[in-house]
C-alpha positions in Angstrom: 14.0 27.7 17.3 17.5 26.4 15.8 18.0 22.9 14.8 21.5 23.3 16.9 19.9 23.9 19.7 19.5 21.2 22.9 16.4 21.6 24.9 17.4 21.9 28.9 14.2 22.3 30.6 10.5 21.2 29.4 7.4 22.4 32.0 3.9 21.6 31.1 1.0 23.6 32.9 4.3 25.2 35.1 5.1 21.3 36.2 9.0 20.6 35.2 9.0 17.1 33.7 12.3 17.6 32.2 15.6 18.6 33.6 19.0 17.7 30.9 21.1 18.6 34.4 19.1 15.7 36.2 19.0 13.4 33.3 22.7 13.6 32.7 23.2 12.9 36.5 21.1 9.8 36.9 22.3 8.2 33.1 25.8 7.9 35.0 24.3 5.7 37.7 21.9 3.6 35.1 25.2 3.4 32.9 27.3 2.0 35.7 24.9 -0.7 37.0 24.2 -1.5 33.1 27.5 -2.2 32.7 28.2 -5.0 35.9 24.7 -6.6 34.5 26.0 -6.7 31.3 29.1 -8.1 31.7 27.9 -11.1 34.3 24.6 -11.8 31.7 27.2 -12.1 28.2 30.4 -14.2 29.2 30.2 -15.8 25.8 29.2 -13.2 23.9 32.2 -11.1 25.6 34.6 -14.3 24.1 33.0 -14.2 20.8 33.8 -10.4 20.5 37.4 -11.2 22.0 37.5 -13.0 18.9 36.5 -10.7 16.3 38.8 -8.7 17.9 41.8 -10.5 17.4 41.3 -10.7 13.4 44.3 -9.0 11.6 43.4 -7.2 8.4 42.0 -3.8 7.4 39.1 -3.0 5.5 40.6 -3.0 1.9 39.8 0.7 -0.1 36.8 1.1 -2.2 37.6 -0.6 -5.8 37.0 1.9 -8.9 33.8 2.8 -9.0 33.7 4.3 -12.6 31.7 7.3 -12.0 29.8 8.0 -15.1 28.8 11.8 -16.0 25.5 13.1 -16.8 25.5 12.6 -20.6 23.2 16.0 -20.1 26.2 18.3 -18.8 26.4 21.0 -20.8 29.3 21.7 -22.9 29.8 25.6 -22.1 31.4 27.3 -19.3 29.3 28.7 -16.1 30.6 30.7 -13.6 28.6 30.9 -10.1 30.0 34.4 -8.8 29.0 35.8 -5.7 28.1 33.5 -3.3 30.4 31.8 0.1 32.2 29.1 -0.8 31.7 25.7 1.8 34.6 23.9 0.1 34.2 21.3 3.1 38.2 21.4 1.9 39.2 24.4 4.1 37.7 27.5 5.3 34.6 29.2 3.8 35.2 31.3 1.1 33.5 35.0 0.9 32.5 36.2 -2.3 33.7 33.5 -4.1 33.4 32.2 -7.5 33.2 28.5 -9.0 33.8 27.7 -12.6 33.1 24.4 -14.3 32.4 23.3 -17.9 31.6 20.0 -19.2 30.1 18.9 -15.4 33.3 19.7 -14.0 34.9 22.4 -12.1 37.2 24.0 -13.5 38.3 26.8 -11.2 37.2 27.5 -7.5 38.6 30.7 -5.6 37.7 34.5 -4.1 36.8 37.4 -6.1 39.4 37.8 -7.9 39.5 34.4 -9.9 39.5 34.9 -13.8 36.2 33.7 -15.1 36.3 32.5 -18.8 34.4 35.9 -21.1 32.2 33.2 -22.8 31.0 31.8 -19.4 27.0 31.9 -18.7 27.4 34.0 -15.4 25.5 33.0 -12.2 24.7 35.7 -10.0 24.5 34.2 -6.4 25.6 37.5 -4.2 23.9 36.7 -0.5 23.8 33.4 -1.0 25.7 30.1 0.2 26.9 27.4 -2.0 27.6 23.6 -0.9 28.6 20.2 -2.2 25.6 18.1 -3.3 24.3 16.0 -0.8 24.7 12.2 -1.1 22.1 10.0 0.6 23.7 6.4 1.1 20.3 4.8 1.8 17.0 5.1 0.0 14.4 3.9 -1.7 13.9 6.4 -4.1 12.5 5.5 -7.3 11.5 1.9 -6.0 9.0 2.6 -3.5 6.4 5.6 -4.6 3.2 5.0 -2.1 3.6 2.3 1.3 0.0 1.5 0.7 -0.5 1.0 -2.6 1.5 -2.3 -3.6 1.8 -2.0 -7.5 4.2 0.8 -6.5 6.6 -0.4 -4.5 9.7 -3.1 -5.8 12.3 -2.8 -3.2 12.6 -6.5 -2.9 13.0 -10.0 -5.1 11.5 -13.1 -4.1 13.6 -15.6 -3.0 16.7 -15.6 -0.1 19.4 -15.2 -2.9 20.0 -12.4 -5.5 22.9 -11.8 -5.8 22.4 -10.7 -10.1 19.1 -8.4 -9.0 20.4 -5.0 -10.5 18.4 -2.4 -8.6 19.0 0.5 -11.1 16.9 -1.1 -13.7 13.6 -1.3 -11.3 13.9 2.8 -11.0 11.0 4.5 -12.2 12.7 8.0 -13.5 9.4 9.6 -13.3 9.1 9.8 -9.1 7.7 12.2 -7.4 9.7 11.9 -4.9 13.3 12.5 -6.8 12.0 16.5 -7.2 11.4 16.5 -3.4 14.7 15.0 -2.7 16.7 17.9 -5.3 14.3 20.5 -3.1 16.1 18.8 0.2 19.7 19.6 -1.7 20.3 15.8 -2.7 22.2 15.4 -5.6 22.9 11.8 -5.4 21.7 8.4 -3.9 22.0 5.2 -3.4 18.8 3.3 -4.3 19.4 -0.1 -1.6 17.1 -3.7 -2.7 15.9 -5.4 0.5 14.3 -8.7 0.6 16.0 -12.3 1.1 19.5 -12.7 2.9 21.4 -11.9 -0.3 19.4 -9.0 -1.1 21.3 -8.0 -4.5 23.0 -4.6 -5.8 22.6 -1.2 -4.7 23.0 1.7 -7.3 24.3 5.6 -7.1 22.0 7.9 -8.9 21.4 11.3 -9.9 18.0 12.9 -8.8 17.5 14.0 -12.4 17.2 12.6 -15.3 14.9 11.1 -18.1 15.3 7.8 -17.6 17.1 5.1 -15.4 19.8 4.5 -17.2 20.6 8.2 -17.8 20.2 8.8 -13.6 22.8 6.0 -13.3 26.0 7.2 -11.9 27.2 3.6 -11.1 25.6 0.8 -11.4 25.9 -2.4 -8.9 27.9 -0.4 -6.7 27.5 -2.9 -3.9 26.3 -6.1 -2.6 23.9 -5.7 -0.1 23.1 -8.6 3.2 21.2 -9.0 5.5 22.3 -10.0 8.8 20.0 -11.6 11.6 18.8 -8.9 13.8 16.4 -9.4 16.5 12.9 -8.4 15.9 12.1 -4.8 17.5 9.9 -5.0 20.5 7.0 -2.5 18.4 6.9 -5.1 15.3 5.9 -7.8 17.9 2.3 -7.7 17.4 2.7 -8.4 13.6 6.6 -10.4 13.6 6.4 -12.5 16.4 8.1 -11.6 20.1 11.7 -11.2 20.1 13.8 -14.1 19.8 16.1 -15.1 22.3 20.0 -14.6 22.3 20.3 -18.3 22.1 18.1 -18.4 18.5 20.1 -15.3 17.4 23.0 -16.6 17.8 22.5 -19.9 16.5 20.5 -17.9 13.2 23.8 -16.0 12.9 25.9 -19.0 12.5 23.7 -20.7 9.9 23.5 -17.2 7.9 27.7 -17.7 8.3 27.7 -21.4 6.8 25.2 -20.3 3.9 27.2 -17.4 3.1 30.5 -19.0 3.1 29.2 -22.0 0.9 27.9 -19.5 -1.2 31.3 -17.6 -1.7 33.0 -20.9 -2.0 30.3 -21.7 -4.8 31.3 -18.8 -6.8 35.1 -19.2 -6.3 35.0 -22.6 -7.6 32.2 -21.4 -10.4 35.1 -18.6 -11.6 38.0 -21.4 -11.8 35.7 -23.4 -13.7 34.7 -20.8 -15.8 38.5 -19.2 -16.3 39.3 -22.7 -17.3 36.3 -23.4 -19.7 37.5 -20.2 -21.3 41.0 -21.0 -21.2 40.1 -24.2 -23.0 37.7 -22.6 -26.0 35.1 -24.2 -24.1 31.3 -23.0 -23.0 30.5 -23.1 -19.0 27.5 -23.9 -17.6 26.7 -20.1 -16.4 24.9 -19.8 -13.2 23.3 -16.1 -13.0 23.9 -15.9 -9.3 27.3 -17.2 -8.8 28.3 -15.1 -11.7 27.1 -12.3 -10.2 29.7 -12.9 -7.4 32.9 -13.1 -9.4 33.4 -8.9 -8.4 32.6 -9.7 -4.9 35.3 -12.8 -4.5 37.6 -10.6 -6.3 37.7 -7.4 -4.0 36.4 -5.4 -6.8 32.4 -5.1 -5.5 31.9 -4.2 -2.0 29.6 -5.7 0.5 27.0 -3.5 2.4 25.6 -5.5 5.7 22.3 -4.4 7.3 23.3 -5.2 11.0 21.9 -3.2 14.3 22.9 -4.9 17.4 26.2 -5.4 18.3 26.5 -9.1 18.0 25.2 -8.7 14.1 27.9 -5.9 13.5 30.7 -7.9 15.0 29.4 -11.4 13.5 29.7 -9.1 9.5 32.9 -8.2 10.7 34.5 -10.7 11.3 32.8 -13.2 8.4 34.1 -9.8 6.5 37.6 -9.9 7.7 38.2 -13.5 7.3 36.8 -13.3 3.6 39.1 -10.4 2.9 36.1 -8.3 1.6 35.6 -4.6 2.0 32.9 -4.0 4.2 29.9 -1.5 5.0 27.8 -1.5 7.7 24.0 -0.1 7.4 22.0 0.6 10.1 24.8 0.5 12.8 22.3 1.5 16.0 25.1 -0.2 18.2 28.4 0.7 16.2 28.9 2.9 19.5 29.5 -0.6 21.2 31.6 -1.5 19.4 33.9 1.4 18.2 37.4 -0.3 18.8 36.8 -2.8 16.3 35.1 -0.7 13.5 38.0 2.0 13.7 40.9 -0.6 14.3 39.4 -2.5 10.7 38.0 1.3 9.2 34.6 -0.3 8.9 32.1 2.7 7.7 28.9 2.7 9.5 25.8 4.3 7.1 23.7 5.6 10.1 19.9 5.3 8.8 17.9 6.6 11.4 19.5 8.8 14.4 15.9 10.3 15.3 14.0 7.1 16.6 13.1 6.1 20.2 15.8 4.9 22.2 16.5 1.2 21.1 16.4 -0.3 25.1 13.9 1.1 28.0 17.3 1.9 30.1 19.0 4.1 27.0 19.4 7.8 27.5 17.0 9.7 25.2 19.9 11.1 23.2 21.6 7.7 22.5 20.9 8.1 18.5 21.2 11.5 18.3 24.4 12.1 20.0 25.9 8.6 17.7 27.7 9.9 15.4 29.5 12.3 17.6 30.7 8.8 19.1 31.8 7.3 15.8 33.6 10.8 15.0 36.1 10.9 17.9 36.5 7.4 17.9 37.9 7.3 14.6 35.2 5.0 12.3 34.0 6.6 9.3 30.2 6.9 9.2 27.4 8.7 7.2 24.2 10.3 8.2 21.2 8.7 6.3 17.7 7.8 7.0 15.6 4.8 6.9 13.6 2.9 4.1 10.8 1.5 5.7 7.3 3.9 6.5 7.2 6.4 3.8 11.4 5.7 3.3 11.0 7.9 0.0 8.9 10.9 1.4 11.6 11.2 4.2 15.0 11.1 2.4 14.5 15.1 2.5 15.1 15.3 5.9 18.4 14.4 5.7 19.7 17.7 6.9 17.7 17.9 10.0 19.2 14.6 11.1 22.8 16.2 10.6 21.4 19.2 12.5 20.3 17.4 15.1 23.8 15.2 15.4 25.5 18.5 15.1 23.6 19.7 18.6 24.3 16.7 20.2 28.3 17.0 20.1 29.0 16.3 16.4 31.7 19.0 15.1 29.6 21.2 12.9 31.9 20.6 10.0 31.8 17.0 10.6 27.6 17.4 10.2 28.5 19.3 6.8 30.4 16.2 5.8 28.3 13.5 6.7 25.8 14.0 4.1 28.7 15.3 1.4 32.2 14.4 1.7 32.0 11.2 3.9 29.5 10.0 1.9 31.7 10.2 -1.1 34.5 8.5 0.6 32.8 5.4 1.7 31.8 4.9 -1.7 34.9 5.4 -3.0 34.3 8.6 -5.4 36.0 11.1 -3.0 38.1 12.1 -6.5 34.6 13.3 -7.9 31.9 13.8 -5.3 31.2 15.7 -1.7 33.4 18.9 -2.1 34.0 21.8 -4.4 37.4 21.5 -5.8 38.8 21.7 -9.3 38.4 18.3 -10.9 35.4 17.3 -9.1 31.6 16.8 -10.2 29.8 20.1 -10.7 27.3 19.0 -8.2 26.0 21.8 -6.0 23.2 23.1 -3.2 22.7 27.1 -3.3 20.7 28.0 -0.3 20.0 31.3 1.5 21.5 30.2 5.2 22.7 27.3 6.6 22.3 23.8 5.5 21.4 22.2 8.7 19.0 25.1 9.8 15.4 23.6 9.1 14.0 27.2 8.1 17.1 27.6 5.1 15.8 27.6 1.7 17.6 25.7 -0.7 17.6 27.8 -4.2 19.0 25.6 -6.4 21.0 22.5 -7.4 23.4 21.8 -9.9 23.6 17.9 -10.6 26.9 17.3 -12.7 26.8 20.7 -14.3 23.1 20.3 -15.0 20.3 22.6 -13.6 17.1 20.8 -13.2 14.4 22.2 -12.0 13.4 22.5 -8.2 9.9 22.6 -8.6 8.0 19.4 -7.3 4.5 18.0 -5.7 4.7 19.6 -2.3 5.5 23.4 -4.0 2.6 22.8 -6.0 0.1 21.7 -3.3 1.3 24.6 -1.4 0.4 27.1 -4.7 -2.7 25.3 -4.7 -4.2 25.3 -1.5 -2.2 29.1 -0.9 -4.2 30.0 -3.7 -7.9 28.9 -2.6 -11.0 31.3 -2.1 -10.6 33.0 1.3 -14.0 33.9 3.2 -14.1 37.7 4.4 -14.0 38.7 7.7 -16.5 40.6 8.8 -15.6 44.2 10.8 
């Protein structure tokens, strides 16, 4: 069955248990009743939403991130010849040629594209070449085995950790990086969690000997966590869900704390500059010093927020403070598409394959979320969650994009949702995300459609380097496939 298929009917022992046509008719009635009830119950919340909507201003553009190319990029020219090139900047090029040198693409074209005589040729006839996949939400390298505490280093103690640089905690020898490469992932955002101000994330290559060698952009963005309701399935562990009034109060308190923190950072910056001008030594504060790129507009803020109210609150705070914001999670983003589109707020979708968040939600409300954002003009990328095996599940990102395509997202947009769209969100569109001259030579070579689960990912290139495609899962397959087998009596 193709990933682009949708189940129309399901029979079990001859009994019809699901019919999509009937489901679509039923959800229209549920949606109408739900909208009437929400309007009655959320009058105060609607007023708050209207106040946020009236805020003027557009999300500032992503600053220059200073991408660091791999130090291991080969200096000589290499040509990948014969593949169908999916540049994602135009139509596919059959029997194409890509030439790269010193980690950058130098030529892209059809079979007539000149190839330097000294170039190493890689025969890719009958294959497909795609831009490298960029995963925008992972714990690769900082979480190995969830049940072994010593192998998990995703969070610092304390509530405010603005000075935390996650890149130095990354274990370059993690077994999850080769598996991610086998899934076509060439670059990944590694995100810390824990506390209201979790620290800074980092863009890393999925191949390298050390964390420093893997780091493409250190301290990319500051990660914040907004108050969100506790999911019902976690109530037994974390307590019952909070009431709307409690959430509103918690959100207001968070806003006050963040406003105070930014005010202190701005005051610290002025005092620091005044001390420098006077030739004096200032009292160094690691937290406030780490916030200087944020208040100066040189570092974006990524906010973890699922609920509609949390997204509205976070957007309102960022717009008022003239900060570039990216929403992580965004489960309810389809309810505030007008707000997100007006301010051009990107959304990193962490989980589009989970259960419907509410009992009266359609079963495919999350599957169709990317299509709704695309139609509304909201920038987004498709990623995966970081809880419950986040590192081991990162390579499933192509499956998620395929499911989104099956539920209304244009096929080309689905490809871009894990390549070009993430590059734009990260402010690295001039380096990553598509196959054009001047960009990083980061590719994925496949024997079929990138999003189909049955497709084999045969090779990746990262900044021109060609890493091993072996991993622990392939090794385990070889081991157990070679096990002695009993002879079956005739």
